[in-house]
MOPAC internal coordinates of N, CA, C and O (Angstrom, degrees):
PM7 1SCF
backbone

  N    0.0000 0     0.00 0     0.00 0    0    0    0
  C    1.4432 1     0.00 0     0.00 0    1    0    0
  C    1.5343 1   107.65 1     0.00 0    2    1    0
  O    1.2310 1   120.66 1   -41.57 1    3    2    1
  N    1.3353 1   116.35 1   138.43 1    3    2    1
  C    1.4719 1   117.21 1   179.30 1    5    3    2
  C    1.5362 1   108.94 1   -81.57 1    6    5    3
  O    1.2310 1   121.02 1   -12.40 1    7    6    5
  N    1.3409 1   115.66 1   167.60 1    7    6    5
  C    1.4507 1   121.25 1  -175.07 1    9    7    6
  C    1.5163 1   113.30 1   -62.45 1   10    9    7
  O    1.2310 1   120.33 1   141.00 1   11   10    9
  N    1.3416 1   116.97 1   -39.00 1   11   10    9
  C    1.4902 1   120.72 1  -178.42 1   13   11   10
  C    1.5120 1   109.17 1   -66.55 1   14   13   11
  O    1.2310 1   119.37 1   136.21 1   15   14   13
  N    1.3171 1   118.81 1   -43.79 1   15   14   13
  C    1.4563 1   121.96 1   179.37 1   17   15   14
  C    1.5199 1   111.24 1   -66.47 1   18   17   15
  O    1.2310 1   120.46 1   140.86 1   19   18   17
  N    1.3173 1   116.73 1   -39.14 1   19   18   17
  C    1.4652 1   121.38 1   177.18 1   21   19   18
  C    1.5333 1   109.44 1   -61.53 1   22   21   19
  O    1.2310 1   120.08 1   134.23 1   23   22   21
  N    1.3054 1   117.46 1   -45.77 1   23   22   21
  C    1.4804 1   120.81 1  -178.76 1   25   23   22
  C    1.5093 1   109.93 1   -64.67 1   26   25   23
  O    1.2310 1   119.41 1   139.25 1   27   26   25
  N    1.3506 1   118.73 1   -40.75 1   27   26   25
  C    1.4639 1   122.39 1   179.23 1   29   27   26
  C    1.5263 1   110.71 1   -63.75 1   30   29   27
  O    1.2310 1   121.14 1   138.16 1   31   30   29
  N    1.3109 1   115.42 1   -41.84 1   31   30   29
  C    1.4721 1   120.31 1   179.04 1   33   31   30
  C    1.5278 1   111.06 1   -65.08 1   34   33   31
  O    1.2310 1   120.26 1   134.55 1   35   34   33
  N    1.3234 1   117.11 1   -45.45 1   35   34   33
  C    1.4696 1   120.74 1  -179.69 1   37   35   34
  C    1.5296 1   109.84 1   -62.06 1   38   37   35
  O    1.2310 1   120.34 1   137.95 1   39   38   37
  N    1.3619 1   116.96 1   -42.05 1   39   38   37
  C    1.4732 1   120.54 1   179.16 1   41   39   38
  C    1.5058 1   112.07 1   -60.46 1   42   41   39
  O    1.2310 1   121.06 1   133.79 1   43   42   41
  N    1.3603 1   115.58 1   -46.21 1   43   42   41
  C    1.4609 1   120.03 1   178.08 1   45   43   42
  C    1.5245 1   112.14 1   -60.41 1   46   45   43
  O    1.2310 1   120.55 1   134.59 1   47   46   45
  N    1.3004 1   116.55 1   -45.41 1   47   46   45
  C    1.4735 1   120.52 1   179.25 1   49   47   46
  C    1.5271 1   111.64 1   -64.14 1   50   49   47
  O    1.2310 1   120.20 1   141.28 1   51   50   49
  N    1.3198 1   117.22 1   -38.72 1   51   50   49
  C    1.4701 1   119.81 1   176.93 1   53   51   50
  C    1.5169 1   111.35 1   -62.67 1   54   53   51
  O    1.2310 1   120.40 1   137.62 1   55   54   53
  N    1.3427 1   116.84 1   -42.38 1   55   54   53
  C    1.4813 1   120.85 1   177.34 1   57   55   54
  C    1.5332 1   110.09 1   -60.74 1   58   57   55
  O    1.2310 1   119.96 1   135.19 1   59   58   57
  N    1.3168 1   117.67 1   -44.81 1   59   58   57
  C    1.4449 1   120.86 1  -179.08 1   61   59   58
  C    1.5088 1   111.66 1   -64.71 1   62   61   59
  O    1.2310 1   119.84 1   140.29 1   63   62   61
  N    1.2874 1   117.91 1   -39.71 1   63   62   61
  C    1.4886 1   122.36 1   179.53 1   65   63   62
  C    1.5217 1   109.01 1   -67.57 1   66   65   63
  O    1.2310 1   119.76 1   137.08 1   67   66   65
  N    1.3376 1   118.06 1   -42.92 1   67   66   65
  C    1.4849 1   120.85 1   179.79 1   69   67   66
  C    1.5298 1   111.97 1   -62.55 1   70   69   67
  O    1.2310 1   120.08 1   156.38 1   71   70   69
  N    1.3186 1   117.45 1   -23.62 1   71   70   69
  C    1.4849 1   119.63 1  -178.34 1   73   71   70
  C    1.5326 1   112.10 1   -65.64 1   74   73   71
  O    1.2310 1   119.53 1   155.81 1   75   74   73
  N    1.3050 1   118.50 1   -24.19 1   75   74   73
  C    1.4655 1   123.42 1   177.70 1   77   75   74
  C    1.5253 1   111.69 1    47.97 1   78   77   75
  O    1.2310 1   120.97 1  -124.99 1   79   78   77
  N    1.3160 1   115.76 1    55.01 1   79   78   77
  C    1.4785 1   119.67 1   177.96 1   81   79   78
  C    1.5289 1   108.19 1   -85.85 1   82   81   79
  O    1.2310 1   121.97 1   -90.09 1   83   82   81
  N    1.3314 1   113.84 1    89.91 1   83   82   81
  C    1.4544 1   121.55 1  -176.24 1   85   83   82
  C    1.5082 1   109.48 1  -108.32 1   86   85   83
  O    1.2310 1   120.37 1   -54.44 1   87   86   85
  N    1.3201 1   116.90 1   125.56 1   87   86   85
  C    1.4627 1   122.07 1   179.63 1   89   87   86
  C    1.5203 1   107.93 1   -94.62 1   90   89   87
  O    1.2310 1   120.76 1   -66.68 1   91   90   89
  N    1.3354 1   116.14 1   113.32 1   91   90   89
  C    1.4928 1   119.68 1   177.48 1   93   91   90
  C    1.5164 1   111.89 1  -100.83 1   94   93   91
  O    1.2310 1   121.07 1  -169.31 1   95   94   93
  N    1.3417 1   115.57 1    10.69 1   95   94   93
  C    1.4626 1   119.40 1   178.31 1   97   95   94
  C    1.5218 1   114.96 1    96.54 1   98   97   95
  O    1.2310 1   120.19 1   169.26 1   99   98   97
  N    1.3196 1   117.25 1   -10.74 1   99   98   97
  C    1.4441 1   120.56 1   178.04 1  101   99   98
  C    1.5283 1   109.38 1   -92.36 1  102  101   99
  O    1.2310 1   120.58 1   -23.96 1  103  102  101
  N    1.3332 1   116.49 1   156.04 1  103  102  101
  C    1.4559 1   120.81 1   178.87 1  105  103  102
  C    1.5173 1   111.99 1   -61.29 1  106  105  103
  O    1.2310 1   120.70 1   144.06 1  107  106  105
  N    1.3300 1   116.26 1   -35.94 1  107  106  105
  C    1.4711 1   120.93 1  -177.39 1  109  107  106
  C    1.5380 1   113.25 1   -76.65 1  110  109  107
  O    1.2310 1   119.37 1   167.33 1  111  110  109
  N    1.3142 1   118.81 1   -12.67 1  111  110  109
  C    1.4607 1   119.77 1  -177.46 1  113  111  110
  C    1.5258 1   110.30 1   -81.94 1  114  113  111
  O    1.2310 1   121.90 1    -4.00 1  115  114  113
  N    1.2679 1   113.96 1   176.00 1  115  114  113
  C    1.4638 1   120.36 1   178.54 1  117  115  114
  C    1.5094 1   114.30 1    91.72 1  118  117  115
  O    1.2310 1   121.10 1   114.86 1  119  118  117
  N    1.3366 1   115.50 1   -65.14 1  119  118  117
  C    1.4598 1   121.56 1  -175.96 1  121  119  118
  C    1.5428 1   110.75 1    48.55 1  122  121  119
  O    1.2310 1   121.22 1  -131.81 1  123  122  121
  N    1.2848 1   115.27 1    48.19 1  123  122  121
  C    1.4726 1   120.72 1   179.93 1  125  123  122
  C    1.5257 1   112.68 1   -62.52 1  126  125  123
  O    1.2310 1   120.61 1   166.82 1  127  126  125
  N    1.3350 1   116.45 1   -13.18 1  127  126  125
  C    1.4685 1   120.29 1   178.22 1  129  127  126
  C    1.5058 1   110.41 1   -56.71 1  130  129  127
  O    1.2310 1   119.70 1   146.74 1  131  130  129
  N    1.3598 1   118.17 1   -33.26 1  131  130  129
  C    1.4593 1   121.02 1   178.57 1  133  131  130
  C    1.5228 1   110.66 1   -63.03 1  134  133  131
  O    1.2310 1   120.64 1   131.46 1  135  134  133
  N    1.2975 1   116.37 1   -48.54 1  135  134  133
  C    1.4653 1   119.94 1   179.76 1  137  135  134
  C    1.5079 1   111.51 1   -69.31 1  138  137  135
  O    1.2310 1   120.23 1   140.51 1  139  138  137
  N    1.3206 1   117.17 1   -39.49 1  139  138  137
  C    1.4605 1   120.66 1   178.12 1  141  139  138
  C    1.5376 1   111.03 1   -61.35 1  142  141  139
  O    1.2310 1   120.70 1   140.06 1  143  142  141
  N    1.3194 1   116.27 1   -39.94 1  143  142  141
  C    1.5044 1   119.65 1   178.96 1  145  143  142
  C    1.5035 1   111.22 1   -66.98 1  146  145  143
  O    1.2310 1   119.88 1   139.62 1  147  146  145
  N    1.3428 1   117.83 1   -40.38 1  147  146  145
  C    1.4689 1   121.71 1   179.78 1  149  147  146
  C    1.5349 1   109.98 1   -64.04 1  150  149  147
  O    1.2310 1   121.16 1   132.74 1  151  150  149
  N    1.3534 1   115.38 1   -47.26 1  151  150  149
  C    1.4741 1   118.69 1  -179.33 1  153  151  150
  C    1.5159 1   112.08 1   -66.69 1  154  153  151
  O    1.2310 1   120.74 1   142.28 1  155  154  153
  N    1.3318 1   116.19 1   -37.72 1  155  154  153
  C    1.4734 1   119.50 1   179.11 1  157  155  154
  C    1.5397 1   109.21 1   -62.34 1  158  157  155
  O    1.2310 1   119.98 1   134.09 1  159  158  157
  N    1.3195 1   117.63 1   -45.91 1  159  158  157
  C    1.4659 1   121.23 1   177.01 1  161  159  158
  C    1.4862 1   113.06 1   -60.52 1  162  161  159
  O    1.2310 1   120.86 1   141.41 1  163  162  161
  N    1.3212 1   115.95 1   -38.59 1  163  162  161
  C    1.4666 1   120.40 1  -179.84 1  165  163  162
  C    1.5378 1   110.87 1   -69.42 1  166  165  163
  O    1.2310 1   119.81 1   141.19 1  167  166  165
  N    1.3468 1   117.96 1   -38.81 1  167  166  165
  C    1.4423 1   121.37 1  -173.29 1  169  167  166
  C    1.5172 1   113.38 1   -89.93 1  170  169  167
  O    1.2310 1   119.00 1   162.39 1  171  170  169
  N    1.3208 1   119.51 1   -17.61 1  171  170  169
  C    1.4657 1   121.24 1   179.58 1  173  171  170
  C    1.5032 1   110.76 1   -58.59 1  174  173  171
  O    1.2310 1   120.74 1   -42.58 1  175  174  173
  N    1.2847 1   116.20 1   137.42 1  175  174  173
  C    1.4490 1   121.16 1  -179.09 1  177  175  174
  C    1.5081 1   114.32 1    84.95 1  178  177  175
  O    1.2310 1   121.05 1  -178.71 1  179  178  177
  N    1.3312 1   115.60 1     1.29 1  179  178  177
  C    1.4802 1   120.08 1  -178.08 1  181  179  178
  C    1.5208 1   111.87 1   -87.95 1  182  181  179
  O    1.2310 1   120.55 1   170.17 1  183  182  181
  N    1.3429 1   116.56 1    -9.83 1  183  182  181
  C    1.4602 1   119.49 1  -178.83 1  185  183  182
  C    1.5326 1   111.60 1    91.94 1  186  185  183
  O    1.2310 1   119.70 1   176.77 1  187  186  185
  N    1.3131 1   118.18 1    -3.23 1  187  186  185
  C    1.4320 1   120.62 1   178.54 1  189  187  186
  C    1.5315 1   110.01 1   -77.98 1  190  189  187
  O    1.2310 1   120.95 1   -28.70 1  191  190  189
  N    1.3157 1   115.78 1   151.30 1  191  190  189
  C    1.4609 1   121.60 1   175.35 1  193  191  190
  C    1.5280 1   104.64 1   -85.77 1  194  193  191
  O    1.2310 1   119.84 1   -64.92 1  195  194  193
  N    1.3367 1   117.92 1   115.08 1  195  194  193
  C    1.4519 1   123.89 1  -174.91 1  197  195  194
  C    1.5051 1   110.62 1  -115.62 1  198  197  195
  O    1.2310 1   120.67 1   -50.73 1  199  198  197
  N    1.3146 1   116.32 1   129.27 1  199  198  197
  C    1.4739 1   122.96 1   176.17 1  201  199  198
  C    1.5098 1   108.76 1  -130.51 1  202  201  199
  O    1.2310 1   121.35 1   -36.58 1  203  202  201
  N    1.3427 1   115.02 1   143.42 1  203  202  201
  C    1.4647 1   121.44 1   177.51 1  205  203  202
  C    1.5039 1   107.84 1  -120.48 1  206  205  203
  O    1.2310 1   120.86 1   -45.96 1  207  206  205
  N    1.3291 1   115.97 1   134.04 1  207  206  205
  C    1.4666 1   122.50 1   179.02 1  209  207  206
  C    1.5024 1   108.59 1  -120.50 1  210  209  207
  O    1.2310 1   120.94 1   -39.12 1  211  210  209
  N    1.3282 1   115.80 1   140.88 1  211  210  209
  C    1.4951 1   121.14 1   175.26 1  213  211  210
  C    1.5152 1   106.14 1  -132.43 1  214  213  211
  O    1.2310 1   120.07 1   -61.11 1  215  214  213
  N    1.3294 1   117.47 1   118.89 1  215  214  213
  C    1.4376 1   119.82 1   179.51 1  217  215  214
  C    1.5506 1   113.13 1   -62.60 1  218  217  215
  O    1.2310 1   121.23 1   -36.19 1  219  218  217
  N    1.3423 1   115.25 1   143.81 1  219  218  217
  C    1.4539 1   120.30 1   175.38 1  221  219  218
  C    1.5197 1   109.02 1   -60.44 1  222  221  219
  O    1.2310 1   120.75 1   -42.95 1  223  222  221
  N    1.3068 1   116.17 1   137.05 1  223  222  221
  C    1.4447 1   121.01 1   177.57 1  225  223  222
  C    1.5082 1   115.51 1    76.73 1  226  225  223
  O    1.2310 1   119.84 1  -171.53 1  227  226  225
  N    1.2941 1   117.91 1     8.47 1  227  226  225
  C    1.4744 1   121.46 1  -179.83 1  229  227  226
  C    1.5395 1   109.85 1  -137.35 1  230  229  227
  O    1.2310 1   120.59 1  -111.91 1  231  230  229
  N    1.3113 1   116.49 1    68.09 1  231  230  229
  C    1.4565 1   117.86 1  -179.78 1  233  231  230
  C    1.5206 1   112.61 1   -61.32 1  234  233  231
  O    1.2310 1   120.46 1   -39.86 1  235  234  233
  N    1.3134 1   116.72 1   140.14 1  235  234  233
  C    1.4570 1   122.04 1  -179.91 1  237  235  234
  C    1.5187 1   112.66 1    88.41 1  238  237  235
  O    1.2310 1   119.08 1   174.26 1  239  238  237
  N    1.3050 1   119.37 1    -5.74 1  239  238  237
  C    1.4611 1   122.92 1  -175.23 1  241  239  238
  C    1.5484 1   108.92 1   -99.54 1  242  241  239
  O    1.2310 1   120.46 1  -129.01 1  243  242  241
  N    1.3262 1   116.72 1    50.99 1  243  242  241
  C    1.4747 1   121.36 1  -174.54 1  245  243  242
  C    1.5231 1   111.03 1   -78.75 1  246  245  243
  O    1.2310 1   122.40 1   -27.93 1  247  246  245
  N    1.3418 1   113.01 1   152.07 1  247  246  245
  C    1.4755 1   122.24 1   172.53 1  249  247  246
  C    1.5185 1   106.92 1  -122.57 1  250  249  247
  O    1.2310 1   120.67 1   -40.94 1  251  250  249
  N    1.3136 1   116.33 1   139.06 1  251  250  249
  C    1.4257 1   122.66 1   176.07 1  253  251  250
  C    1.5119 1   109.96 1  -109.77 1  254  253  251
  O    1.2310 1   119.78 1   -47.14 1  255  254  253
  N    1.3398 1   118.03 1   132.86 1  255  254  253
  C    1.4537 1   122.42 1   177.35 1  257  255  254
  C    1.5131 1   106.18 1  -122.33 1  258  257  255
  O    1.2310 1   121.20 1   -53.50 1  259  258  257
  N    1.3348 1   115.32 1   126.50 1  259  258  257
  C    1.4882 1   121.18 1   177.00 1  261  259  258
  C    1.5296 1   107.11 1  -117.48 1  262  261  259
  O    1.2310 1   120.22 1   -48.25 1  263  262  261
  N    1.3149 1   117.18 1   131.75 1  263  262  261
  C    1.4432 1   122.17 1  -179.73 1  265  263  262
  C    1.5097 1   110.81 1  -113.72 1  266  265  263
  O    1.2310 1   121.07 1   -45.35 1  267  266  265
  N    1.3163 1   115.55 1   134.65 1  267  266  265
  C    1.4651 1   122.67 1   176.05 1  269  267  266
  C    1.5368 1   105.86 1  -108.59 1  270  269  267
  O    1.2310 1   121.04 1   -62.30 1  271  270  269
  N    1.3446 1   115.62 1   117.70 1  271  270  269
  C    1.4694 1   118.57 1  -179.63 1  273  271  270
  C    1.4991 1   108.70 1   -75.25 1  274  273  271
  O    1.2310 1   121.43 1   -44.22 1  275  274  273
  N    1.3284 1   114.88 1   135.78 1  275  274  273
  C    1.4407 1   120.82 1   178.12 1  277  275  274
  C    1.5284 1   111.73 1   -81.34 1  278  277  275
  O    1.2310 1   120.96 1    -9.88 1  279  278  277
  N    1.3182 1   115.76 1   170.12 1  279  278  277
  C    1.4798 1   118.77 1  -178.08 1  281  279  278
  C    1.5419 1   111.33 1  -110.04 1  282  281  279
  O    1.2310 1   120.34 1   175.44 1  283  282  281
  N    1.3444 1   116.96 1    -4.56 1  283  282  281
  C    1.4745 1   121.39 1  -178.36 1  285  283  282
  C    1.5141 1   109.69 1  -101.65 1  286  285  283
  O    1.2310 1   119.46 1   -75.28 1  287  286  285
  N    1.3406 1   118.64 1   104.72 1  287  286  285
  C    1.4746 1   120.06 1  -177.72 1  289  287  286
  C    1.5368 1   111.81 1   -64.17 1  290  289  287
  O    1.2310 1   119.42 1   160.22 1  291  290  289
  N    1.3319 1   118.71 1   -19.78 1  291  290  289
  C    1.4527 1   120.76 1  -179.84 1  293  291  290
  C    1.5395 1   112.68 1   -87.78 1  294  293  291
  O    1.2310 1   120.16 1   174.88 1  295  294  293
  N    1.2972 1   117.30 1    -5.12 1  295  294  293
  C    1.4754 1   120.77 1  -177.67 1  297  295  294
  C    1.5458 1   109.21 1   -71.79 1  298  297  295
  O    1.2310 1   120.68 1   -32.31 1  299  298  297
  N    1.3369 1   116.31 1   147.69 1  299  298  297
  C    1.4657 1   118.68 1   179.83 1  301  299  298
  C    1.5195 1   110.15 1   -69.19 1  302  301  299
  O    1.2310 1   120.45 1   -29.21 1  303  302  301
  N    1.3035 1   116.75 1   150.79 1  303  302  301
  C    1.4499 1   123.39 1   178.77 1  305  303  302
  C    1.5446 1   107.95 1   -86.75 1  306  305  303
  O    1.2310 1   121.57 1   -47.14 1  307  306  305
  N    1.3169 1   114.59 1   132.86 1  307  306  305
  C    1.4768 1   118.85 1   177.79 1  309  307  306
  C    1.5258 1   108.65 1  -121.84 1  310  309  307
  O    1.2310 1   120.27 1   -21.12 1  311  310  309
  N    1.3287 1   117.10 1   158.88 1  311  310  309
  C    1.4626 1   119.86 1   177.25 1  313  311  310
  C    1.5029 1   112.11 1   -63.91 1  314  313  311
  O    1.2310 1   118.73 1   -21.74 1  315  314  313
  N    1.3181 1   120.03 1   158.26 1  315  314  313
  C    1.4740 1   121.46 1  -179.66 1  317  315  314
  C    1.5077 1   111.28 1   -65.24 1  318  317  315
  O    1.2310 1   121.13 1   -25.90 1  319  318  317
  N    1.3350 1   115.45 1   154.10 1  319  318  317
  C    1.4697 1   121.27 1   175.21 1  321  319  318
  C    1.4888 1   109.57 1   -92.64 1  322  321  319
  O    1.2310 1   120.27 1   -50.33 1  323  322  321
  N    1.3229 1   117.09 1   129.67 1  323  322  321
  C    1.4407 1   121.70 1   179.09 1  325  323  322
  C    1.5326 1   108.54 1   -80.74 1  326  325  323
  O    1.2310 1   121.23 1   -56.74 1  327  326  325
  N    1.3501 1   115.24 1   123.26 1  327  326  325
  C    1.4543 1   119.37 1   179.63 1  329  327  326
  C    1.5246 1   110.57 1   -85.30 1  330  329  327
  O    1.2310 1   120.69 1   136.76 1  331  330  329
  N    1.3014 1   116.28 1   -43.24 1  331  330  329
  C    1.4536 1   122.40 1   179.32 1  333  331  330
  C    1.5158 1   107.23 1  -136.56 1  334  333  331
  O    1.2310 1   119.85 1   -54.60 1  335  334  333
  N    1.3079 1   117.88 1   125.40 1  335  334  333
  C    1.4351 1   119.70 1  -176.70 1  337  335  334
  C    1.5260 1   112.40 1  -128.65 1  338  337  335
  O    1.2310 1   121.63 1   -24.80 1  339  338  337
  N    1.2884 1   114.49 1   155.20 1  339  338  337
  C    1.4581 1   119.87 1   176.30 1  341  339  338
  C    1.5130 1   108.47 1   -91.19 1  342  341  339
  O    1.2310 1   121.64 1   -90.14 1  343  342  341
  N    1.3244 1   114.46 1    89.86 1  343  342  341
  C    1.4903 1   121.16 1  -176.81 1  345  343  342
  C    1.4743 1   110.37 1   -79.11 1  346  345  343
  O    1.2310 1   120.10 1   180.00 1  347  346  345

């Protein structure tokens, strides 16, 4: 990995760690919106299909889904990978 990519990766990870999205089992815990917002800002403009979901009755418990389109039309279709989830 080159130095610029390493620095960018470390900065992103530091932001995610500082968000302190901890789920203690209550609806108000987690606040995944902070992580979802950081990842959305990081991924915007990348060409990925990005969707954000927020469960009814649980504000701040957002999940971000980013999809990478494949190039092989014969490849099997799989469900999207969750990047950030409200566990």
